[in-house]
C-alpha positions in Angstrom: -0.1 0.1 -0.1 1.3 3.3 -1.0 1.2 5.8 1.7 1.3 8.7 -0.3 -1.9 7.3 -2.2 -3.3 6.9 0.9 -2.7 10.2 2.5 -4.5 11.7 -0.5 -7.4 9.3 -0.2 -7.7 10.1 3.5 -7.0 13.9 2.9 -9.7 13.8 0.2 -12.2 12.7 2.4 -11.4 15.3 5.0 -11.4 18.1 2.4 -15.1 17.0 1.8 -15.8 17.1 5.5 -13.9 20.3 5.8 -15.6 22.2 2.5 -18.8 21.0 4.5 -17.9 22.5 7.5 -17.2 25.9 5.9 -20.7 25.7 4.3 -22.3 24.2 8.1 -20.1 28.2 9.6 -21.3 29.8 6.6 -24.9 28.9 7.3 -24.6 29.2 11.2 -22.6 32.9 10.4 -25.4 34.2 7.9 -28.3 32.7 10.5 -27.0 33.8 14.0 -23.8 35.9 13.4 -21.4 36.5 16.3 -23.0 37.2 19.6 -24.9 35.9 22.4 -26.7 33.0 20.9 -23.6 31.7 19.0 -21.4 32.3 22.5 -23.7 30.0 24.3 -23.7 27.5 21.5 -20.1 27.3 21.1 -19.5 26.8 24.8 -22.1 24.4 24.9 -20.4 22.4 22.2 -16.7 23.2 23.0 -16.9 20.9 26.2 -18.5 17.7 24.5 -16.1 18.2 21.6 -13.2 18.5 23.9 -14.1 15.8 25.8 -14.5 13.7 22.3 -11.1 14.3 21.6 -9.5 13.7 24.7 -11.3 10.3 25.1 -12.2 9.2 21.9 -9.8 10.7 18.8 -6.9 11.5 21.4 -6.1 9.4 24.0 -8.2 6.2 23.3 -7.1 6.1 19.8 -3.2 6.4 20.7 -3.4 3.5 23.0 -5.8 1.2 21.4 -4.4 1.1 17.7 -0.9 0.1 19.0 -2.5 -2.7 21.3 -4.7 -4.0 18.5 -1.9 -3.9 15.9 0.1 -5.9 18.0 -2.6 -8.4 18.7 -3.5 -8.5 15.0 0.3 -9.2 14.4 1.1 -11.5 17.0 -2.5 -13.2 18.3 -5.2 -15.5 16.5 -8.3 -13.7 15.1 -10.4 -15.2 18.3 -8.3 -13.1 20.7 -8.3 -10.0 18.7 -11.8 -10.1 18.0 -12.3 -10.7 22.1 -10.5 -7.8 22.8 -12.3 -5.7 20.7 -15.7 -7.1 22.3 -14.1 -6.5 25.8 -12.9 -3.1 25.0 -15.9 -1.4 23.7 -18.1 -2.8 26.3 -16.0 -1.2 29.1 -15.6 2.1 26.9 -19.4 2.1 26.8 -20.2 1.3 30.2 -17.5 4.3 31.3 -18.5 6.6 28.7 -22.2 6.1 29.5 -21.4 7.3 33.1 -19.5 10.2 32.2 -22.2 11.4 29.8 -25.4 10.9 32.2 -23.0 12.8 34.9 -22.2 15.4 32.5 -26.1 16.3 31.9 -26.7 16.4 35.2 -23.9 18.8 36.3 -24.1 20.7 33.4 -24.6 24.0 35.1 -21.3 23.5 37.4 -19.6 22.5 33.7 -20.8 25.8 32.1 -19.9 27.9 35.6 -16.4 26.2 35.0 -15.8 26.4 31.3 -17.2 29.8 31.0 -17.5 31.9 34.3 -18.2 35.1 32.7 -21.7 33.8 31.5 -22.9 34.1 35.2 -23.4 37.6 34.9 -25.7 37.3 32.2 -28.5 34.7 33.2 -30.2 34.3 29.8 -27.2 33.5 28.2 -26.0 30.9 30.9 -29.4 29.3 31.3 -29.2 29.1 27.3 -25.8 27.6 27.4 -26.7 25.0 30.3 -29.6 23.5 28.0 -27.3 23.4 25.0 -24.7 21.7 26.9 -27.3 18.8 28.0 -28.3 18.3 24.5 -25.0 18.0 23.2 -23.4 15.6 25.8 -24.2 12.5 24.3 -22.3 13.4 21.4 -19.5 12.0 23.6 -21.0 8.6 23.9 -21.6 8.2 20.1 -17.9 9.4 19.3 -16.0 6.9 21.6 -17.5 4.4 20.1 -17.2 6.1 16.6 -13.6 6.3 17.7 -13.3 2.7 18.1 -14.8 1.5 15.4 -12.3 3.9 13.5 -9.5 2.2 15.1 -10.2 -1.0 13.9 -10.9 0.0 10.5 -7.6 2.0 10.3 -5.8 -1.0 11.6 -7.4 -3.1 8.9 -6.3 0.0 6.3 -9.9 0.6 5.7 -9.0 4.5 6.1 -11.9 5.7 3.7 -15.0 5.0 6.0 -13.5 6.8 9.3 -12.1 9.8 7.0 -15.7 10.3 5.5 -17.7 9.8 8.9 -17.1 13.4 9.8 -19.3 14.9 6.7 -22.4 13.2 8.4 -22.1 15.8 11.3 -21.7 18.8 9.0 -24.7 17.9 6.9 -26.9 17.2 10.1 -26.0 21.1 11.0 -26.5 22.4 7.7 -29.9 20.6 7.4 -30.6 21.5 11.0 -29.7 25.2 10.9 -31.7 25.9 7.3 -35.0 23.7 8.1 -35.3 23.2 11.7 -34.3 26.5 13.3 -37.6 28.2 12.9 -39.3 25.5 15.1 -37.2 26.0 18.1 -37.2 28.7 20.6 -34.7 30.3 20.6 -33.6 28.9 16.9 -29.9 28.1 17.8 -31.4 25.1 19.9 -31.4 23.3 16.7 -27.8 23.4 16.6 -27.4 21.5 19.6 -30.1 18.8 18.2 -27.8 18.8 15.3 -24.6 17.7 17.1 -26.9 14.7 19.0 -28.1 13.5 15.7 -24.9 13.8 13.8 -23.3 11.6 16.5 -25.7 9.1 15.6 -25.5 9.1 12.3 -21.8 9.0 12.3 -21.8 5.4 14.4 -24.5 4.0 12.4 -22.3 4.4 9.0 -19.3 2.5 10.3 -21.4 -0.5 11.8 -21.8 -2.1 8.0 -17.9 -1.8 7.8 -17.2 -3.4 11.1 -19.7 -6.2 10.3 -17.7 -7.0 6.5 -14.7 -7.6 8.6 -16.3 -9.7 11.1 -15.1 -7.1 13.8 -18.9 -6.1 14.9 -18.3 -5.6 19.1 -20.7 -7.9 21.2 -21.0 -6.8 24.6 -18.4 -9.1 26.6 -17.6 -7.1 30.0 -14.2 -7.9 31.7 -12.2 -5.6 33.3 -9.6 -8.3 34.2 -8.4 -8.8 30.5 -5.0 -8.3 29.8 -5.3 -6.2 26.9 -8.2 -4.3 28.0 -5.8 -3.2 31.3 -3.3 -2.2 28.7 -4.8 0.0 26.7 -6.8 1.7 29.6 -3.4 2.1 32.1 -2.2 3.8 28.6 -5.2 5.6 27.7 -5.4 7.5 31.2 -1.8 9.2 31.2 -2.0 9.9 27.0 -5.4 12.2 27.9 -2.6 14.9 28.4 0.0 13.5 25.8 -2.1 13.7 23.0 -4.7 16.6 23.6 -2.9 19.5 25.4 -4.0 21.5 22.5 -7.8 21.0 23.5 -7.0 21.7 27.0 -5.6 24.7 26.3 -8.6 25.7 23.9 -11.1 25.2 26.6 -8.7 27.3 28.9 -8.6 30.1 26.5 -12.7 29.9 26.2 -12.5 30.8 30.1 -10.4 33.7 29.6 -12.4 34.8 26.4 -15.6 34.5 28.4 -14.3 37.8 30.0 -13.6 39.6 27.1 -15.8 41.7 24.8 -19.3 39.7 23.5 -18.0 37.7 20.3 -14.6 37.0 21.6 -15.5 33.2 22.2 -17.1 33.4 18.5 -13.9 35.1 16.8 -11.7 32.5 18.1 -14.2 29.9 16.7 -14.6 31.1 13.4 -10.6 31.3 13.5 -9.7 28.3 14.8 -12.2 26.5 11.9 -10.2 27.8 9.3 -6.9 26.7 10.8 -8.2 23.1 11.2 -8.9 22.9 7.6 -5.3 22.5 7.0 -4.8 20.6 10.4 -7.0 18.2 9.6 -6.6 17.8 6.4 -2.6 17.0 6.9 -2.1 16.5 10.5 -4.8 14.6 11.4 -4.5 12.4 8.1 -0.6 12.1 8.4 -1.2 10.9 12.1 -3.9 8.3 11.2 -2.0 6.7 8.6 1.4 6.1 10.0 0.3 5.0 13.4 -0.8 1.8 12.5 2.4 1.3 10.1 4.7 2.7 13.0 2.9 0.2 15.3 3.8 -2.7 12.8 7.6 -1.6 12.3 7.4 -1.5 16.1 6.2 -5.1 16.8 8.4 -6.3 14.0 11.6 -4.6 15.3 12.0 -3.1 12.3 13.9 0.0 13.7 15.3 1.5 10.3 11.9 1.5 8.7 10.0 3.2 12.0 12.6 5.9 11.4 12.3 6.5 7.9 8.5 6.5 8.0 8.8 9.4 11.0 11.4 11.1 8.6 8.7 10.9 5.7 6.1 12.6 7.8 8.1 15.3 8.7 9.2 16.3 5.5 5.9 16.0 4.0 4.6 18.3 7.0 6.9 20.9 6.4 6.2 20.9 2.5 2.5 21.6 3.3 1.9 23.0 6.5 4.4 25.8 5.7 2.8 27.4 2.8 -0.5 26.7 4.6 0.5 29.0 7.4 1.7 31.6 5.2 -1.3 31.7 3.3 -3.8 31.8 6.4 -1.9 34.9 7.7 -1.8 36.8 4.2 -5.2 35.7 3.0 -6.9 36.0 6.5 -9.5 38.9 5.2 -10.1 37.5 1.7 -10.9 34.1 3.5 -13.0 35.1 6.6 -14.9 38.0 4.5 -15.4 35.3 1.5 -16.8 32.6 3.9 -18.6 34.2 6.8 -18.9 37.8 5.9 -22.7 37.5 5.4 -26.3 38.6 7.2 -25.4 38.9 11.1 -21.8 38.5 10.6 -20.6 42.2 10.0 -17.1 43.9 8.9 -16.1 44.4 12.5 -16.4 40.5 13.0 -14.1 40.2 10.2 -11.5 42.1 11.4 -11.4 40.7 14.7 -11.4 37.3 13.2 -8.6 38.4 11.3 -6.3 39.1 14.4 -6.9 35.4 15.6 -6.4 34.0 12.7 -3.1 35.5 11.7 -2.5 34.6 15.6 -3.1 31.1 15.2 -0.8 30.6 12.0 2.3 31.3 13.8 1.6 27.9 15.4 0.3 26.0 12.4 3.3 24.2 11.5 3.9 23.3 15.1 0.4 21.9 15.6 0.9 19.6 12.3 4.3 18.1 13.7 3.1 17.4 17.1 0.2 15.1 15.0 3.4 13.3 13.5 5.8 12.9 16.4 3.5 12.0 18.9 2.7 8.6 17.1 6.3 8.1 17.1 6.4 7.4 21.1 2.8 5.9 21.1 3.4 3.2 18.6 5.9 2.1 21.0 3.3 2.2 23.8 5.9 4.9 25.4 3.3 7.5 27.4 5.4 9.0 30.3 7.6 11.0 27.8 4.9 12.9 25.9 3.0 13.2 29.1 5.8 15.0 30.6 6.0 17.0 27.6 2.2 17.6 27.5 2.5 18.9 31.3 4.9 21.5 30.2 3.7 22.7 27.2 0.1 23.4 29.0 2.1 25.1 32.0 3.8 27.1 28.8 0.6 27.8 27.4 -0.8 29.5 30.1 2.0 31.5 31.1 1.8 32.7 27.4 -2.2 33.7 28.0 -1.1 35.7 30.9 1.2 37.6 28.7 -0.4 38.2 25.7 -4.1 38.4 26.9 -3.8 42.1 28.1 -1.7 43.2 25.0 -3.6 41.4 22.0 -6.7 40.7 24.0 -8.6 37.4 22.2 -5.5 37.1 19.4 -3.4 36.7 22.4 -5.1 33.6 23.3 -4.5 32.2 19.7 -1.1 33.0 19.7 -0.3 31.5 23.2 -1.9 28.0 21.5 0.6 28.4 18.4 3.7 29.3 20.3 3.0 26.4 22.7 2.3 24.2 19.8 5.7 24.9 18.7 7.3 24.3 22.0 5.6 20.9 22.2 6.6 20.0 18.6 10.2 20.9 19.4 10.5 18.8 22.8 9.1 15.7 21.3 11.2 16.1 18.2 14.4 16.3 20.8 12.8 13.3 22.8 12.8 11.0 19.6 16.1 12.3 18.8 17.9 11.6 22.0 16.2 8.2 22.3 17.6 6.8 18.7 14.4 6.5 17.8 14.4 9.0 14.7 17.6 9.6 12.7 17.2 12.1 10.1 17.8 11.0 6.6 20.3 12.9 4.7 19.6 16.2 2.6 17.5 18.0 5.4 19.8 21.4 5.1 19.0 21.4 1.1 15.5 20.4 1.9 15.1 23.8 4.3 16.8 26.1 1.6 14.7 25.0 -1.2 11.4 25.6 0.8 12.6 28.9 2.1 12.7 30.0 -1.5 9.4 28.5 -2.5 7.5 30.3 0.7 9.2 33.5 -0.1 7.8 33.3 -3.7 4.6 32.4 -2.4 4.1 35.0 0.0 5.2 37.6 -2.5 2.4 36.0 -5.2 -0.3 36.2 -2.4 0.7 40.0 -1.4 0.4 40.9 -5.2 -2.5 39.1 -6.1 -5.1 39.8 -2.7 -4.7 43.6 -3.3 -6.2 46.0 -0.4 -7.9 44.4 2.2 -10.6 46.9 2.4 -11.6 46.0 -1.1 -12.7 42.8 0.3 -14.9 44.3 2.6 -16.6 46.2 -0.4 -17.3 43.2 -3.0 -20.3 40.8 -3.4 -20.1 37.3 -2.5 -19.6 36.2 -5.9 -16.5 38.5 -7.0 -15.0 38.0 -3.4 -15.1 34.2 -4.4 -13.8 34.1 -8.0 -11.1 36.5 -6.6 -10.1 34.2 -3.9 -10.1 31.2 -6.4 -7.8 33.2 -8.8 -5.3 34.1 -5.7 -5.3 30.7 -4.2 -4.5 29.1 -7.9 -1.5 31.8 -8.3 -0.1 31.2 -5.2 -0.6 27.1 -5.6 1.2 27.2 -8.8 3.8 29.6 -7.9 4.8 27.7 -4.8 4.9 24.1 -6.3 6.6 25.4 -9.7 8.8 27.0 -7.4 9.6 23.5 -5.6 9.7 21.7 -9.3 12.7 24.0 -10.3 14.3 23.4 -7.2 14.7 19.8 -7.8 11.4 18.4 -5.7 9.7 15.5 -7.4 6.5 13.6 -6.5 8.2 10.0 -6.6 10.4 11.3 -4.1 7.9 11.3 -1.2 6.3 8.1 -2.2 6.3 5.5 0.5 5.0 2.1 1.3 3.2 1.4 3.9 4.6 -1.6 6.5 3.4 -4.9 6.2 
């Protein structure tokens, strides 16, 4: 299996999801703008979404996939199926309890996550109601993550990559057609989260059945494999999801700032997640099973080469994305969100956050490549120590920057801390001899720097004046943005080609 082709498949599915995600945000921004209603929903959705990333896509996936890969390579199919049955049973019970408690304790959770809302009773009460509706999303997505881990281990990457599309479709349909039937209308977004989670879980069931891996209830807390997974999972909560914890703490800070700050950060974060999901999440998804197989087979050179391939590809695609987000912040935001209740002032305030986020985009993506280098070896302690240090650094950056840059300072703190996280992970892999860089990195950096310089110049020239993007109509903004992006992409990749980069140099086969 060609990893580059697999990455293209996963990224294309992620691209479809991200495009629909922007349609979703376009609909939400046009219908609700950036104010009390959206602040309430984004806070309500942030907590279950955070727990979903922590328990499901974060810690659980990083702990489950390496152990499942070991069982698949070294044990019988019956033992592997039994492991899946017992893990899903215990996970279901644990997350069900968390879900019920979350719904009961919603007022306390909202107070903790957005204490600034307590001075606005209507806003606080609405956030509590939305939190109770969205909290079952954690249960659905924990089971979706388990199903995705099984499918990815068997190299069935397309189905898990397509699954998030269903949540975006749920948002779009509910916002466009169901919102008028709710009071207030924003409640429709809460139910969209619930319905989208259920749809995603149901979509993966047929694929598991075809593999013969559809789980059956079999609760056993004493199973050795189950205990190993949950032992790895507990500390991995910090090790793999520190950025999400930082985003939650940012909401706490933002709740004390001007009304709309939570929403400005949300819309900027959505744009940043486009390249982060298409590249970082996709690379981490396809690398982890191959790294786990290399480790199980003690193929250390292949392990190192896989990491090197992931790092080079990350720099080649993440660095231009960061440059583009910073330079094209207003063109992107105005084209996607400057409609209806979303005002010109919202565009400019969201731009501030997006430019700040772009500083750390490369670091955020590198973390998703470097962290599997530890987790595939079932090494949890090192990333946890790094995560704790990074989390502390994030809060120090917040305190230093919020008074100066307000909500943009919170975004910049996330980016700076992500860069620190990536640097420490890289140093840890190098110090332990896990990763040994392949030849050619100095020349790689030089050619990349030239291409980035050309890209920046072309984007600045073709984008024109910022103020113009706030006066053009949607059609003109969309056409001009397509032209600017196309010119930038052609200039960047043409420069790389002239500098000697070839697509064949990036081809890499997955570990057997």
